[in-house]
C-alpha positions in Angstrom: -51.5 -64.9 132.2 -51.3 -67.6 129.4 -50.3 -64.8 127.0 -47.0 -64.4 128.8 -44.7 -66.8 127.0 -41.4 -64.9 127.1 -39.9 -63.3 130.2 -36.9 -61.0 130.1 -34.9 -60.8 133.3 -31.9 -58.4 133.6 -29.7 -59.4 136.5 -26.6 -58.0 138.2 -26.1 -60.5 140.9 -27.8 -58.4 143.6 -30.3 -59.9 146.0 -33.1 -58.0 144.3 -32.2 -59.3 140.8 -32.0 -62.9 142.2 -35.4 -62.5 143.6 -36.6 -61.4 140.2 -35.1 -64.6 138.7 -37.0 -66.6 141.3 -40.2 -64.8 140.5 -39.7 -65.4 136.8 -39.2 -69.1 137.5 -42.4 -69.2 139.6 -44.5 -67.5 136.9 -42.9 -69.5 134.1 -44.0 -72.7 135.9 -47.6 -71.5 135.5 -47.3 -70.3 131.9 -44.5 -72.5 130.6 -42.7 -69.4 129.5 -39.1 -69.1 128.2 -36.8 -67.0 130.5 -34.2 -64.8 128.9 -31.7 -63.8 131.5 -29.2 -61.0 130.7 -26.2 -59.6 132.5 -24.6 -56.5 131.2 -20.9 -56.3 132.3 -19.7 -52.8 132.9 -16.6 -51.1 134.1 -17.3 -48.2 136.5 -15.0 -45.3 137.2 -16.1 -44.9 140.8 -17.4 -41.4 140.1 -21.1 -41.5 140.5 -21.1 -44.9 139.0 -20.0 -43.5 135.7 -19.9 -46.4 133.2 -16.9 -46.5 130.9 -17.7 -46.8 127.2 -16.7 -50.2 125.9 -14.7 -48.6 123.1 -12.3 -47.3 125.8 -11.8 -50.7 127.4 -9.0 -53.1 126.2 -10.3 -56.4 124.8 -8.7 -58.5 127.6 -10.6 -56.4 130.2 -13.8 -56.8 128.3 -13.2 -60.6 128.3 -12.7 -60.6 132.0 -15.9 -58.6 132.6 -17.8 -61.0 130.4 -16.3 -64.0 132.4 -17.5 -62.4 135.6 -20.9 -61.8 134.1 -21.2 -65.4 133.0 -20.4 -66.5 136.5 -23.3 -64.4 137.8 -25.7 -65.9 135.1 -24.5 -69.4 135.9 -25.1 -68.9 139.6 -28.6 -67.7 139.0 -29.2 -70.5 136.5 -28.1 -73.3 138.9 -30.8 -72.2 141.4 -33.6 -72.6 138.8 -35.9 -75.7 139.0 -34.8 -78.4 136.4 -37.9 -77.9 134.2 -37.1 -74.1 134.0 -33.5 -74.7 133.0 -34.7 -76.3 129.8 -36.4 -73.1 128.8 -33.9 -70.5 130.0 -31.5 -68.6 127.7 -28.6 -66.7 129.1 -26.9 -63.7 127.5 -23.9 -61.7 128.7 -23.1 -58.4 127.0 -20.8 -55.4 127.7 -21.7 -51.8 127.6 -24.1 -49.2 129.0 -26.8 -51.3 130.9 -29.7 -49.0 129.9 -28.9 -49.1 126.2 -28.0 -52.7 126.0 -31.0 -54.0 128.0 -33.4 -51.8 126.0 -31.9 -53.1 122.7 -32.1 -56.7 123.9 -35.6 -56.2 125.0 -36.4 -55.1 121.4 -34.6 -58.1 120.0 -36.1 -60.8 122.3 -39.6 -59.2 122.2 -40.6 -60.5 125.6 -44.2 -60.4 126.9 -43.0 -59.3 130.4 -39.8 -57.9 131.9 -39.1 -59.0 135.5 -36.4 -57.2 137.4 -35.3 -56.3 140.8 -36.0 -52.9 142.4 -32.3 -51.9 142.2 -28.8 -53.3 142.4 -27.6 -49.9 143.6 -28.0 -48.4 147.0 -30.5 -45.6 147.4 -28.0 -42.7 147.2 -26.5 -44.1 144.0 -30.0 -44.4 142.5 -30.7 -40.8 143.2 -27.5 -39.7 141.5 -27.8 -41.7 138.3 -31.3 -43.0 138.2 -32.7 -46.4 138.6 -32.4 -48.9 135.8 -35.8 -50.4 136.8 -37.4 -46.9 136.6 -35.8 -46.4 133.2 -37.2 -49.7 131.9 -40.7 -48.9 133.3 -40.6 -45.6 131.3 -39.0 -47.0 128.1 -39.8 -50.7 127.6 -42.4 -51.7 125.0 -43.9 -54.4 127.3 -45.1 -54.5 130.9 -42.4 -54.5 133.6 -42.8 -56.3 136.9 -40.6 -54.9 139.6 -39.7 -57.4 142.4 -38.7 -56.1 145.8 
């Protein structure tokens, strides 16, 4: 476990993602790992959770989405133990979650991705696919899924 020095934790504010943050903090206390938390702000059309391309979104709407994402990150951050806060980096992006999270995973080069089972309900997951399943299939490092 000592080889795990960087944890990558995509969050969306769901209970499952917040449990993933808690698990990352628990494991980081053992390994003294750095935690990279990311929130990808998206605008959904309401049709099968279709995500709108950021090129189609006005800049003021993007800024509002990022502000909301920052609130989610800050809320998760405030619940971390003090010693974990010192080694936590937060990142808020806009775009297609699967693409952005995979690109940031490559950039951060974590030893382990820790994420919740899903932020979507079961029916939505069947329609568009689970982000956690996508990461298990495409990430270049191990993925720990937290229920």
